[in-house]
N, C-alpha and C positions, 0 to 999 in steps of 0.2 A: 433888180440891180443891173448896172450896165458897165461896159468897159469898151475902150476903143478896140475894134477888130474882134471882140469876143461876144459876150452875151449880156442881155438884160434879163434878169430872172426875178419873178415874183413867186414867193412861196406862201401858200395859203395855210393858216393854222389848222391843226387837227388835234383830236384827243390822242394822247400818247399812252401806250402801255409798254412797260419794259419787257424785253425778251424773257421768256421763261415764266412769266406771271400768268396765272389762270385768269382768263377774261370772262366776265359774266355781263351780259347786256340785257337786263330785263326791260322790256318796253310794253306798253299797254296795247299798241295797235299793230305790232309786228311780232313775228316769232322771236323767242329768246334763244340765244345761242351760247353755248359754252365751248371753248376751245383752248387748247394748250399751245402756246407759242414758244418753242424752244429752238427753232432753227436759227442759224447765223444770219445776220443781216444780208440782204441781197443788194445788188447794185444795178441801177438803171442809167444807161448812157444815152446822151442825145448827140448823135454824130451826123456829119454831112450838112451842118448848118453853114450858111454863107459867111464868108470872111469879111464882115462889116458890122457896124453897130446894129443891134437888133433887140427886140423884146422877146423874152421867152417866159411864158406862163406855165407853171407846173401845177396841175390840178390833182390833188391827192384824192383817194377814194371817198365818196360821200357816204358809203354804207359799210365801211370797215374802220377799225381802230388802227391808226398808222403812227409809227414813231419815225421821225426824220433823224437819222443818226448823224449824217454829215452832208454838206453840199459843197462840191468842189468845182472849180473852173480852171481851164488851162490859160487864163489871162485874167487881169484885174477886173473886178466887177464893182458896180456902184448903184445906189438906189435909182429907181426910175424917177425922172423929174415929174413934178405935178403937171398933169395934162389938162387941168381945169375942168375935169368931169365932176358932176354932182355925185354925192354919196347917198345911196338909197339904203336905209336900214329897215330890214324886214324881220318880223317874227311870226312863226306859225308852227304847225305840227310836222309829223313825218312827211306829209305831202309837200310841205315847203322844203323840208330837208332833202327830199328827192326819192322817197321810197318807190321802188319798181322802175325807176329810170335806169337806163343801161349805162350811163356814165355821168360824172359830176357836171359836165357841161350840157347835159340833156335835161336837167331839172328845170321846172318851170320858172323859178326866180332867176336863174342864170340866163335862160333864153330871153326872158322879158327884159332883164338888165341890158343885154346886148342890143335888143331892139330899141330900147330907150336911151342908149348911149350913156349909161350911168355906171358907177362903180358900186357893186353890191356888197353889203355886209349882211350875211344871211344867218339869222338866229332861228333857223328851223330846227326844232327839237322833237324827235320822235317820241310820241306819247306824252309830251310835256308842255304843250301849249295850254297851260292851266291857270292863267292870270296870276302867276306867282309874283309877289311883290319884288323879289330880287331880280326878276327879269325886267320888270318895269324900271327899277333903279339902274340896271345896266344900260337900258335904252336911254334913260334920262341923261346918263353921263357919257354917252357915245356920240362923237361928232356925226352929224347927219344933216343933209339938205332936204331929204324926203324920208318920211317914215310911214310904214304900214304895219298893221297887226291883223292877223287872220285868226278869227276866234270861232270856236264851235265844236269841232269833231271830238277833240280829246275830252272836253267837259262832259260830253254825252257818253262816249264809250268807256270813260272811267267812272261814270255815275258819281261825279265828284261833289256836286252841290245841287240845291234846288233853286227855283226861280227867285225866291226871296233873297238868297245869298248872291245869286248871279248878278243881279242889277247893280248893287253897290260895289261888287268886286270889279265890274267893268268901269264904273265911275272912278274908283280908286286907282285902277291901272292907268287910265287915261290922265287922271290928275297928276300922277307921278311923272309920266312922260312930259307933260306940259311944264313941270317945274324946271326942266332943263331945256325944253324946246317950246317956248311959249307961243311962237308964231310960225313954226315950221309946218308945212303941209303934212297933215296926219290923216291917213286913210284907214278906216275900219272896214275890214272885209269879212263877210260871213262865209260859212262853209259851202263848198261845192256840193253837188248832189251826191248823196250816199243812200242807196236804197234801203239798207237795213235800219237806218236811224232817222229817216225822215219823220216818222210818226211813232216809232218805238223807242223808248228810253234804253239806256244801258243797264248794266254793264255789257260791253262787247266781249265776245269770246270766240275761240276757234270753232269752226264747224268740223266736229270730229268725224262726221260721215265723209266729208270731203278729204280730210287728212288720211282717212283709211284708203283712199284711192290715189294718194300721192299729190293731192292738190291743197294749196293753202288758201283757205277762204274763211270769212268771218261771218258771225251772226249776232243779232241783238238778243239779249236774254230778258229784257224788261217786258212790262205789260203796258200796252197803249193806254189802258184805263188809269194808270198811275200819273198821267199828265195832270189829272184833276187835283192831285195832291202836291203838285209843284215839280214833278220830275221833268227833266229837260229832254227835248228832242230837237232836231235841227230846225224844224219849222218854228218851234217856240223861240229858239235862240235868234233866228233870222228876224223875226218880228220884233223882238225886244231890242236887238242891236239897231234896227232901223229907227225905232222910237227913241232910243237913247241918243243916237247921233243927231237926229233932227232936233231934239230938245237942246242939246249942248251947242249945236251949230248956230243957234240964235245969238249966242254970245261969243262964238268962236268961228269966225268965217273961214278959217283954214282947216277946219275939221270936215272930213268928207266920208261918205258911205258908199260901199259897193256890194251889191247882192252877189253872193257866190254863185247863184244859179245863172248869172250872166256870163260866168266863166265856163261853167260846165253844168248843163241842165240834166234832164231825165234821160240819161244814156247809161249803158252798162259800164261797170268797173270790173276788171278781171277777177279781183278777189273780194268784191263787194265793198271795198273800202279805199284802195289806193289806185291812182291812175297809172297806166303804162306809159312808155316813152312817147307814143303818138299823142296821148291825151295830155301829157305834160306840155307838149308843143302847142296843142290847141289852147290850153289854159293860158300859156305865155302870150300867144298872139292876141288873144282876146283881152288879156290884161293890158298889154302894151297899147292896143287900139283905144281902150277906154280911159286909160290913166295917163299915158305919155303923149297923147295926141294934143293938138292945139287947144281943144276944148276940155281937156282932161285936167284933173286936180294937180298933176305933177308937171304941167306944161310950163317950162321956162322959169320955174321957181328955184331960188337958191337962198339958203339962210345966211 
Protein backbone atom coordinates (compact mmCIF):
# COMPACT_ATOMS: atom_id res chain seq x y z
CA UNK A 1 0.00 0.00 0.00
CA UNK A 2 1.17 3.58 -0.49
CA UNK A 3 0.46 7.06 0.79
CA UNK A 4 1.89 10.52 0.15
CA UNK A 5 4.72 11.11 2.58
CA UNK A 6 4.10 7.82 4.33
CA UNK A 7 4.52 4.19 3.35
CA UNK A 8 3.83 1.62 0.70
CA UNK A 9 3.27 -1.68 2.43
CA UNK A 10 3.06 -5.20 1.02
CA UNK A 11 1.79 -7.82 3.46
CA UNK A 12 2.45 -11.43 2.52
CA UNK A 13 -0.17 -14.08 3.47
CA UNK A 14 0.59 -16.60 6.22
CA UNK A 15 -1.15 -19.41 7.99
CA UNK A 16 -2.86 -17.99 11.06
CA UNK A 17 -3.28 -19.59 14.48
CA UNK A 18 -5.42 -17.75 17.08
CA UNK A 19 -3.70 -16.93 20.41
CA UNK A 20 -4.12 -19.63 23.03
CA UNK A 21 -4.65 -22.42 20.50
CA UNK A 22 -2.46 -25.51 20.73
CA UNK A 23 -0.39 -25.66 17.55
CA UNK A 24 0.63 -28.97 16.02
CA UNK A 25 2.69 -28.96 12.82
CA UNK A 26 3.22 -32.55 11.64
CA UNK A 27 5.54 -32.66 8.62
CA UNK A 28 7.23 -35.57 6.94
CA UNK A 29 10.64 -34.06 6.30
CA UNK A 30 11.17 -31.74 9.27
CA UNK A 31 10.70 -32.19 13.03
CA UNK A 32 7.17 -31.83 14.44
CA UNK A 33 6.73 -29.16 17.07
CA UNK A 34 3.95 -28.64 19.60
CA UNK A 35 3.73 -25.33 21.41
CA UNK A 36 1.28 -23.28 23.42
CA UNK A 37 0.66 -19.69 22.26
CA UNK A 38 -1.02 -17.73 25.04
CA UNK A 39 1.02 -14.53 25.16
CA UNK A 40 -0.58 -11.20 24.19
CA UNK A 41 0.17 -9.97 20.68
CA UNK A 42 3.45 -8.16 20.22
CA UNK A 43 4.03 -5.00 18.19
CA UNK A 44 6.75 -4.37 15.61
CA UNK A 45 7.41 -0.74 14.64
CA UNK A 46 9.25 0.51 11.57
CA UNK A 47 10.72 3.89 12.51
CA UNK A 48 13.21 6.27 10.97
CA UNK A 49 11.86 5.86 7.43
CA UNK A 50 12.36 8.79 5.02
CA UNK A 51 9.53 11.32 4.76
CA UNK A 52 8.54 10.59 1.15
CA UNK A 53 6.66 8.06 -0.95
CA UNK A 54 8.23 4.64 -0.42
CA UNK A 55 7.71 0.90 -0.76
CA UNK A 56 7.81 -1.19 2.40
CA UNK A 57 7.75 -4.97 2.17
CA UNK A 58 6.90 -6.91 5.32
CA UNK A 59 8.15 -10.50 5.22
CA UNK A 60 6.56 -12.70 7.85
CA UNK A 61 8.46 -15.79 9.09
CA UNK A 62 8.66 -18.67 6.62
CA UNK A 63 9.10 -21.27 9.37
CA UNK A 64 6.49 -20.17 11.93
CA UNK A 65 2.72 -19.84 12.12
CA UNK A 66 1.97 -16.11 12.36
CA UNK A 67 -1.28 -14.23 12.93
CA UNK A 68 -1.36 -10.61 11.72
CA UNK A 69 -3.67 -8.89 14.21
CA UNK A 70 -3.51 -5.35 12.84
CA UNK A 71 -1.56 -3.15 10.46
CA UNK A 72 -1.39 0.57 11.24
CA UNK A 73 0.18 3.59 9.59
CA UNK A 74 0.56 7.22 10.69
CA UNK A 75 -0.64 8.39 7.26
CA UNK A 76 -3.00 7.12 4.53
CA UNK A 77 -1.86 4.07 2.58
CA UNK A 78 -2.87 2.70 -0.79
CA UNK A 79 -2.09 -0.37 -2.92
CA UNK A 80 1.18 -0.49 -4.77
CA UNK A 81 0.57 0.21 -8.47
CA UNK A 82 1.21 -2.52 -11.00
CA UNK A 83 4.93 -2.44 -11.78
CA UNK A 84 4.56 -4.63 -14.84
CA UNK A 85 6.63 -7.45 -13.39
CA UNK A 86 5.87 -11.01 -14.43
CA UNK A 87 4.33 -13.36 -11.88
CA UNK A 88 6.21 -16.60 -11.20
CA UNK A 89 4.09 -19.36 -9.62
CA UNK A 90 6.19 -22.09 -8.01
CA UNK A 91 5.32 -25.29 -6.15
CA UNK A 92 7.69 -27.51 -4.23
CA UNK A 93 8.60 -29.12 -0.91
CA UNK A 94 10.03 -27.73 2.34
CA UNK A 95 13.18 -26.92 0.39
CA UNK A 96 11.12 -24.49 -1.70
CA UNK A 97 9.35 -23.31 1.45
CA UNK A 98 12.77 -22.46 2.84
CA UNK A 99 13.70 -25.02 5.48
CA UNK A 100 17.03 -24.21 7.17
CA UNK A 101 17.26 -20.76 5.55
CA UNK A 102 17.91 -18.08 8.16
CA UNK A 103 15.23 -15.66 6.93
CA UNK A 104 12.26 -15.59 4.52
CA UNK A 105 14.25 -13.49 2.07
CA UNK A 106 17.10 -16.04 2.06
CA UNK A 107 15.04 -18.92 0.66
CA UNK A 108 16.08 -20.01 -2.81
CA UNK A 109 12.81 -19.10 -4.63
CA UNK A 110 12.84 -15.59 -3.15
CA UNK A 111 16.47 -15.01 -4.09
CA UNK A 112 15.88 -16.42 -7.60
CA UNK A 113 12.81 -14.20 -8.06
CA UNK A 114 14.86 -11.16 -7.13
CA UNK A 115 17.59 -12.12 -9.59
CA UNK A 116 14.96 -12.72 -12.29
CA UNK A 117 13.05 -9.49 -11.53
CA UNK A 118 9.72 -11.29 -11.11
CA UNK A 119 7.01 -11.39 -8.45
CA UNK A 120 6.92 -14.75 -6.69
CA UNK A 121 3.90 -16.75 -5.56
CA UNK A 122 5.53 -19.54 -3.58
CA UNK A 123 3.52 -22.70 -2.96
CA UNK A 124 6.35 -24.48 -1.19
CA UNK A 125 4.73 -26.88 1.27
CA UNK A 126 6.86 -28.71 3.82
CA UNK A 127 6.39 -32.44 3.39
CA UNK A 128 3.50 -31.93 0.98
CA UNK A 129 4.77 -31.71 -2.59
CA UNK A 130 2.83 -34.89 -3.31
CA UNK A 131 1.15 -34.27 -6.67
CA UNK A 132 -2.13 -33.54 -4.87
CA UNK A 133 -4.96 -32.73 -7.31
CA UNK A 134 -6.12 -29.76 -5.20
CA UNK A 135 -2.66 -28.20 -5.53
CA UNK A 136 -2.82 -28.58 -9.31
CA UNK A 137 -6.30 -27.00 -9.33
CA UNK A 138 -5.03 -24.09 -7.23
CA UNK A 139 -2.20 -23.53 -9.69
CA UNK A 140 -4.60 -23.85 -12.61
CA UNK A 141 -6.77 -21.07 -11.17
CA UNK A 142 -3.95 -18.71 -10.09
CA UNK A 143 -2.79 -15.94 -12.38
CA UNK A 144 0.76 -16.59 -13.55
CA UNK A 145 3.12 -15.66 -16.36
CA UNK A 146 5.64 -18.37 -15.47
CA UNK A 147 5.07 -21.68 -13.67
CA UNK A 148 7.42 -24.25 -12.16
CA UNK A 149 6.85 -27.46 -10.23
CA UNK A 150 9.61 -29.19 -8.28
CA UNK A 151 8.87 -32.88 -7.90
CA UNK A 152 10.59 -35.72 -6.09
CA UNK A 153 11.80 -35.58 -2.53
CA UNK A 154 8.48 -35.80 -0.67
CA UNK A 155 7.24 -38.66 -2.83
CA UNK A 156 10.32 -40.64 -1.84
CA UNK A 157 10.60 -39.78 1.85
CA UNK A 158 6.85 -40.32 2.34
CA UNK A 159 7.04 -43.63 0.43
CA UNK A 160 3.74 -42.48 -1.04
CA UNK A 161 3.46 -44.38 -4.32
CA UNK A 162 5.16 -46.72 -6.73
CA UNK A 163 6.45 -45.97 -10.22
CA UNK A 164 3.26 -47.34 -11.79
CA UNK A 165 1.20 -44.68 -9.98
CA UNK A 166 3.81 -41.92 -10.23
CA UNK A 167 3.80 -41.60 -14.01
CA UNK A 168 0.04 -41.03 -14.47
CA UNK A 169 -0.01 -38.79 -11.38
CA UNK A 170 2.56 -36.49 -13.01
CA UNK A 171 0.60 -36.46 -16.27
CA UNK A 172 -2.62 -35.66 -14.41
CA UNK A 173 -0.96 -32.87 -12.41
CA UNK A 174 0.42 -31.23 -15.55
CA UNK A 175 -2.86 -31.74 -17.44
CA UNK A 176 -4.75 -29.86 -14.71
CA UNK A 177 -2.32 -26.93 -14.75
CA UNK A 178 -2.58 -26.76 -18.52
CA UNK A 179 -6.39 -26.44 -18.29
CA UNK A 180 -5.89 -22.93 -16.93
CA UNK A 181 -2.52 -22.09 -18.48
CA UNK A 182 -2.44 -23.78 -21.89
CA UNK A 183 0.59 -21.87 -23.26
CA UNK A 184 2.30 -20.46 -20.16
CA UNK A 185 5.96 -21.50 -19.83
CA UNK A 186 5.86 -24.50 -17.50
CA UNK A 187 9.08 -25.85 -16.00
CA UNK A 188 9.32 -29.29 -14.40
CA UNK A 189 12.26 -29.46 -11.97
CA UNK A 190 13.51 -32.68 -10.42
CA UNK A 191 15.01 -32.99 -6.95
CA UNK A 192 18.38 -31.63 -5.92
CA UNK A 193 20.94 -34.09 -4.63
CA UNK A 194 19.98 -35.86 -1.40
CA UNK A 195 22.48 -38.49 -0.30
CA UNK A 196 20.10 -40.64 1.72
CA UNK A 197 17.50 -41.06 -1.04
CA UNK A 198 19.49 -41.16 -4.28
CA UNK A 199 19.31 -44.95 -4.45
CA UNK A 200 17.46 -45.87 -1.25
CA UNK A 201 13.66 -45.64 -1.08
CA UNK A 202 11.71 -44.17 1.82
CA UNK A 203 10.18 -43.80 4.22
CA UNK A 204 12.51 -41.17 5.63
CA UNK A 205 12.99 -40.98 9.38
CA UNK A 206 14.92 -39.12 12.03
CA UNK A 207 18.41 -40.36 12.75
CA UNK A 208 17.94 -41.23 16.42
CA UNK A 209 21.65 -41.57 17.06
CA UNK A 210 22.17 -38.00 15.84
CA UNK A 211 19.23 -36.76 17.91
CA UNK A 212 20.89 -38.27 20.95
CA UNK A 213 23.80 -35.89 20.41
CA UNK A 214 21.54 -32.88 19.85
CA UNK A 215 21.70 -32.91 16.06
CA UNK A 216 18.76 -33.09 13.65
CA UNK A 217 19.58 -35.47 10.83
CA UNK A 218 17.57 -37.80 8.62
CA UNK A 219 18.02 -41.28 7.22
CA UNK A 220 16.31 -43.52 4.67
CA UNK A 221 14.69 -46.70 6.01
CA UNK A 222 13.92 -48.47 2.73
CA UNK A 223 15.87 -51.18 0.96
CA UNK A 224 17.58 -50.39 -2.39
CA UNK A 225 16.51 -53.85 -3.60
CA UNK A 226 12.88 -52.68 -3.46
CA UNK A 227 13.42 -50.52 -6.54
CA UNK A 228 12.82 -53.66 -8.57
CA UNK A 229 9.25 -53.77 -7.27
CA UNK A 230 8.57 -50.13 -8.19
CA UNK A 231 9.63 -48.23 -5.09
CA UNK A 232 10.78 -44.71 -5.87
CA UNK A 233 14.21 -43.18 -5.39
CA UNK A 234 15.44 -39.81 -6.58
CA UNK A 235 17.36 -41.32 -9.48
CA UNK A 236 14.24 -43.18 -10.62
CA UNK A 237 12.13 -40.03 -10.40
CA UNK A 238 14.67 -37.87 -12.25
CA UNK A 239 14.82 -40.33 -15.13
CA UNK A 240 11.05 -40.62 -15.35
CA UNK A 241 10.46 -36.85 -15.19
CA UNK A 242 12.96 -36.35 -18.02
CA UNK A 243 11.15 -38.98 -20.09
CA UNK A 244 7.67 -37.57 -19.35
CA UNK A 245 8.57 -33.97 -20.18
CA UNK A 246 10.38 -34.96 -23.38
CA UNK A 247 7.34 -36.96 -24.46
CA UNK A 248 4.89 -34.16 -23.69
CA UNK A 249 7.10 -31.40 -25.12
CA UNK A 250 6.60 -32.86 -28.59
CA UNK A 251 3.09 -31.38 -28.46
CA UNK A 252 3.74 -28.67 -25.86
CA UNK A 253 6.64 -26.41 -26.88
CA UNK A 254 6.28 -24.31 -23.72
CA UNK A 255 6.95 -27.27 -21.42
CA UNK A 256 10.52 -27.47 -20.15
CA UNK A 257 12.63 -29.71 -17.89
CA UNK A 258 15.45 -28.91 -15.47
CA UNK A 259 17.51 -31.60 -13.77
CA UNK A 260 17.77 -30.74 -10.06
CA UNK A 261 21.38 -31.95 -10.03
CA UNK A 262 22.21 -28.88 -12.15
CA UNK A 263 21.11 -26.77 -9.19
CA UNK A 264 22.88 -28.76 -6.49
CA UNK A 265 24.91 -31.85 -7.21
CA UNK A 266 26.80 -34.32 -5.06
CA UNK A 267 27.67 -32.04 -2.16
CA UNK A 268 26.89 -32.28 1.56
CA UNK A 269 23.62 -31.22 3.15
CA UNK A 270 23.74 -30.29 6.86
CA UNK A 271 20.94 -32.64 7.93
CA UNK A 272 21.20 -35.00 4.91
CA UNK A 273 18.01 -33.47 3.48
CA UNK A 274 17.71 -29.66 3.58
CA UNK A 275 20.08 -26.96 2.27
CA UNK A 276 21.46 -24.26 4.57
CA UNK A 277 21.36 -20.54 3.76
CA UNK A 278 24.52 -20.58 1.63
CA UNK A 279 23.18 -23.55 -0.34
CA UNK A 280 19.82 -21.83 -0.85
CA UNK A 281 21.79 -18.95 -2.38
CA UNK A 282 23.76 -21.31 -4.64
CA UNK A 283 20.57 -23.02 -5.84
CA UNK A 284 18.93 -19.64 -6.52
CA UNK A 285 21.86 -18.31 -8.52
CA UNK A 286 22.08 -21.45 -10.64
CA UNK A 287 18.32 -21.48 -11.18
CA UNK A 288 18.30 -17.83 -12.26
CA UNK A 289 21.23 -18.39 -14.64
CA UNK A 290 19.60 -21.39 -16.29
CA UNK A 291 15.98 -20.26 -16.27
CA UNK A 292 15.82 -16.45 -16.44
CA UNK A 293 18.75 -15.90 -18.80
CA UNK A 294 18.25 -14.95 -22.44
CA UNK A 295 18.43 -18.60 -23.49
CA UNK A 296 16.36 -19.90 -20.56
CA UNK A 297 12.74 -21.09 -20.59
CA UNK A 298 11.52 -18.00 -18.68
CA UNK A 299 13.32 -15.42 -20.83
CA UNK A 300 10.99 -12.61 -21.83
CA UNK A 301 7.80 -14.68 -21.62
CA UNK A 302 4.49 -13.21 -20.49
CA UNK A 303 1.08 -14.88 -20.64
